[in-house]
C-alpha positions as CSV (number, residue, x, y, z in Angstrom):
1,M,-15.5,118.8,36.2
2,Y,-16.7,115.5,37.1
3,N,-20.2,113.4,35.7
4,N,-19.3,110.4,37.5
5,I,-17.6,110.9,40.3
6,I,-17.7,113.6,43.7
7,S,-14.3,115.0,45.0
8,E,-15.2,116.3,48.9
9,Q,-12.6,117.2,50.8
10,N,-13.3,117.5,54.3
11,G,-9.9,118.9,56.3
12,Q,-7.0,116.7,55.1
13,V,-9.4,114.4,54.0
14,L,-10.3,113.8,50.6
15,K,-14.1,111.4,49.7
16,I,-14.3,110.7,46.4
17,T,-17.6,109.1,45.4
18,I,-18.2,106.8,41.9
19,N,-21.6,108.3,41.9
20,R,-22.9,106.1,39.0
21,P,-26.0,104.7,40.9
22,A,-28.4,104.0,38.1
23,Q,-25.2,101.4,37.2
24,L,-25.0,100.1,40.5
25,N,-21.2,102.6,39.7
26,A,-20.4,100.3,37.1
27,L,-16.6,101.6,35.6
28,N,-16.6,103.3,31.9
29,K,-13.8,104.5,30.6
30,E,-14.6,107.6,31.3
31,T,-15.3,107.4,35.2
32,I,-11.4,105.7,35.3
33,D,-10.3,108.7,33.9
34,E,-11.9,110.6,35.9
35,L,-10.5,108.5,38.6
36,H,-7.1,108.8,37.7
37,R,-7.4,112.3,38.1
38,A,-9.0,113.4,41.2
39,L,-6.8,110.6,42.8
40,A,-3.7,112.4,41.1
41,A,-5.3,116.0,42.5
42,G,-5.6,115.0,45.3
43,D,-2.1,113.1,45.5
44,E,-0.5,116.5,44.4
45,D,-1.9,118.8,46.8
46,S,0.0,118.9,50.2
47,S,-3.2,119.4,52.1
48,I,-4.5,116.1,51.9
49,G,-3.3,113.5,54.0
50,V,-5.7,110.4,53.1
51,I,-8.6,109.6,50.6
52,I,-11.1,107.5,50.8
53,L,-12.8,105.9,47.7
54,T,-16.4,104.3,48.7
55,G,-19.5,104.5,46.2
56,S,-22.8,106.7,46.3
57,G,-26.0,105.0,47.5
58,E,-25.7,101.7,50.1
59,K,-26.4,98.5,47.1
60,S,-22.8,98.9,45.5
61,F,-19.3,100.3,46.3
62,V,-18.4,99.6,42.2
63,A,-21.0,96.9,40.4
64,G,-18.1,95.8,38.0
65,A,-16.9,96.9,34.3
66,D,-19.2,98.5,32.3
67,I,-19.7,95.4,30.4
68,K,-21.4,96.3,26.9
69,E,-18.5,99.2,26.4
70,F,-15.9,96.1,25.3
71,A,-18.0,93.5,24.5
72,D,-17.3,94.0,20.7
73,F,-13.5,94.4,21.6
74,N,-10.8,91.3,19.8
75,I,-7.8,90.2,20.5
76,A,-5.8,93.5,21.3
77,Q,-8.0,95.8,21.9
78,G,-8.8,93.4,25.1
79,G,-5.2,93.6,25.6
80,E,-5.0,97.3,25.3
81,L,-8.0,97.8,27.0
82,A,-6.3,95.8,31.1
83,L,-3.1,97.4,30.1
84,Q,-4.7,101.5,29.9
85,G,-6.6,100.8,32.5
86,Q,-4.2,99.4,35.0
87,K,-1.7,102.3,34.0
88,T,-4.1,105.2,34.3
89,L,-6.0,103.4,38.0
90,F,-5.5,100.9,39.4
91,T,-1.3,100.4,39.1
92,F,-1.3,104.1,39.1
93,L,-3.5,103.8,42.7
94,E,-1.7,100.8,44.3
95,N,1.6,103.3,44.1
96,L,0.1,106.8,45.1
97,S,2.2,108.2,47.8
98,T,-1.1,109.3,49.7
99,P,-3.1,106.7,51.7
100,V,-6.4,105.4,50.3
101,I,-8.4,103.8,52.0
102,A,-11.5,102.2,50.5
103,A,-14.9,102.4,52.2
104,V,-17.3,99.5,50.5
105,N,-20.0,99.9,50.2
106,G,-22.8,96.7,48.6
107,F,-21.2,95.1,45.3
108,A,-17.7,95.3,44.7
109,L,-17.8,92.8,41.3
110,G,-15.0,92.4,39.0
111,G,-13.2,96.2,38.2
112,G,-14.8,96.6,42.0
113,L,-13.0,94.7,43.7
114,E,-10.3,95.2,41.4
115,L,-10.5,99.1,42.5
116,A,-10.8,98.4,46.8
117,M,-7.9,95.7,46.1
118,A,-5.8,98.6,45.0
119,S,-6.2,100.8,48.2
120,H,-4.5,100.6,51.0
121,I,-6.7,99.5,53.3
122,R,-9.7,98.1,52.1
123,L,-13.2,97.9,55.1
124,A,-16.4,96.8,54.5
125,S,-20.4,96.6,55.7
126,S,-22.1,93.9,56.8
127,N,-24.0,94.5,53.9
128,A,-20.9,93.9,51.5
129,R,-21.0,91.0,48.8
130,M,-17.5,90.4,46.9
131,G,-16.1,88.4,44.1
132,L,-14.4,88.7,41.0
133,P,-17.4,87.4,37.7
134,E,-15.3,87.5,35.0
135,V,-14.8,83.8,34.3
136,S,-18.4,83.3,33.7
137,L,-18.5,86.0,30.8
138,G,-15.7,83.8,28.7
139,V,-12.7,86.9,30.0
140,I,-10.1,86.8,33.9
141,P,-10.3,89.6,35.6
142,G,-7.8,92.3,33.6
143,Y,-7.0,95.6,36.2
144,G,-4.6,93.9,38.7
145,G,-7.9,90.8,40.5
146,T,-5.8,87.7,39.6
147,Q,-2.9,89.3,41.1
148,R,-4.0,91.2,43.7
149,L,-6.2,88.7,45.1
150,A,-4.1,86.0,45.5
151,Q,-1.4,88.4,47.2
152,L,-3.8,89.1,50.0
153,V,-5.8,85.9,50.4
154,G,-3.2,83.6,49.0
155,K,-3.2,81.6,45.7
156,G,-5.9,78.5,47.2
157,K,-8.4,80.6,47.5
158,A,-8.0,83.7,44.8
159,N,-8.0,80.5,42.6
160,E,-11.4,79.2,44.5
161,M,-13.2,82.5,44.4
162,V,-11.9,83.4,40.5
163,F,-12.7,79.7,38.7
164,T,-15.9,79.3,40.4
165,A,-16.7,83.5,39.7
166,G,-18.9,83.3,43.1
167,M,-19.5,86.2,45.8
168,I,-18.4,86.3,49.1
169,K,-19.7,87.8,52.3
170,A,-18.0,90.7,54.0
171,D,-17.6,87.9,57.5
172,E,-15.2,85.6,55.1
173,A,-13.8,88.8,52.9
174,L,-12.4,89.6,56.9
175,S,-11.7,85.8,58.1
176,W,-9.7,85.6,54.8
177,G,-8.1,89.0,55.2
178,L,-9.8,90.6,52.3
179,V,-10.4,93.7,54.7
180,N,-9.5,94.6,57.5
181,Y,-13.1,95.4,59.8
182,V,-16.5,95.4,58.6
183,V,-19.1,97.3,59.7
184,E,-22.9,98.5,59.7
185,P,-23.6,100.2,56.4
186,E,-24.4,103.3,58.6
187,E,-21.4,103.5,60.9
188,L,-19.4,102.6,58.1
189,M,-17.4,106.1,57.0
190,A,-17.7,107.2,60.6
191,K,-14.2,103.9,60.2
192,A,-13.0,104.6,57.2
193,E,-12.8,108.2,59.6
194,E,-11.2,106.7,62.5
195,I,-8.8,105.3,60.5
196,A,-7.7,108.2,58.8
197,A,-7.5,110.4,61.9
198,K,-5.1,108.3,62.7
199,I,-3.0,108.5,60.0
200,L,-2.8,111.6,59.7
201,N,-1.4,112.1,63.3
202,N,1.8,110.0,61.1
203,S,4.5,112.0,59.4
204,A,3.1,111.8,55.3
205,T,6.2,111.8,53.9
206,A,7.1,108.8,56.1
207,I,3.8,107.1,55.0
208,A,5.3,108.1,51.2
209,S,7.8,105.8,51.9
210,A,6.7,103.3,53.4
211,I,3.6,102.6,50.7
212,R,6.7,102.3,48.3
213,S,8.9,99.9,50.8
214,I,5.4,97.9,51.4
215,N,4.9,98.0,47.4
216,A,8.5,96.7,46.8
217,N,8.0,93.2,48.2
218,F,5.7,92.4,45.2
219,E,7.2,93.7,42.5
220,D,9.1,91.0,40.2
221,G,13.1,91.8,40.3
222,V,12.8,94.1,42.6
223,N,14.5,93.4,46.7
224,G,12.1,95.0,49.2
225,Y,14.6,94.9,52.5
226,D,16.9,97.2,50.0
227,V,14.2,99.7,48.9
228,E,13.4,99.5,52.6
229,I,17.5,100.5,53.7
230,E,17.3,103.0,51.1
231,E,13.7,104.2,51.7
232,F,15.0,104.2,55.2
233,G,17.8,106.4,55.2
234,K,16.5,109.0,52.9
235,C,13.6,109.2,55.9
236,F,17.1,110.2,57.7
237,G,17.2,113.9,55.2
238,T,13.5,114.9,56.2
239,E,12.2,118.1,58.4
240,D,9.4,115.2,59.7
241,F,12.1,113.3,61.1
242,K,13.8,116.0,62.9
243,E,10.1,116.4,64.1
244,G,9.6,112.8,65.1
245,T,13.1,112.6,67.0
246,T,13.0,115.7,68.9
247,A,9.0,115.6,69.7
248,F,10.0,112.1,70.9
249,L,13.0,113.4,73.1
250,E,11.3,117.2,74.3
251,K,8.1,114.2,75.4
252,R,5.4,116.2,73.7
253,K,3.3,114.9,70.5
254,P,4.7,116.1,66.8
255,N,3.5,118.2,64.6
256,F,4.0,116.6,60.7
257,R,1.6,118.2,59.7
258,A,1.5,122.3,60.9
């Protein structure tokens, strides 16, 4: 079904692994398409409550885009590359109703860091290295990197990372707010699964509403408060709201995912 990724479900968790170790899991057009299809399938499957995204091996999450695919592109082709990449994968991932945890193992550079930033939660192994080196190639990040990095770490730090094309270590990424946790490489997947388990205790419909509300704050021309009010109201019409409030009043744990 897939040539460049491995998609495997364990209970209510779907683990998607980018599997191009010889290329340090670099993103080519086929891999972007396969990730879109795997994420879409996971989001549509009601038995899946959390998606974990990682790279094969311990060296690299995703070491960037596959440069040989676009080295001879012209202006129009370059613009189309960014447009389709954002539409197919990065913006699509950010707006997924199912929460996605990026488990960053090793290098997350260029499109790899952009992929992690489009995910809802990020954690990294202690040997991870992150950066947006595009200006060293005469181009800029094109898969949302200039926007999401500034949202996560602030304009000044984003400018520094982009302008210098440098890499930062995992502990720096943690102190800057780029990742939520840093753990030893052998503990990375266990930490991702621990976070997933906590998420799975809660209402999937409410989490989907929360994703839409939080994302609305970063959309031009959209009032995030208005979206929150609308999504809050919608929750009152769900079975999960009935179960959650009933369980609270009955002093028992809710059963959202029967």
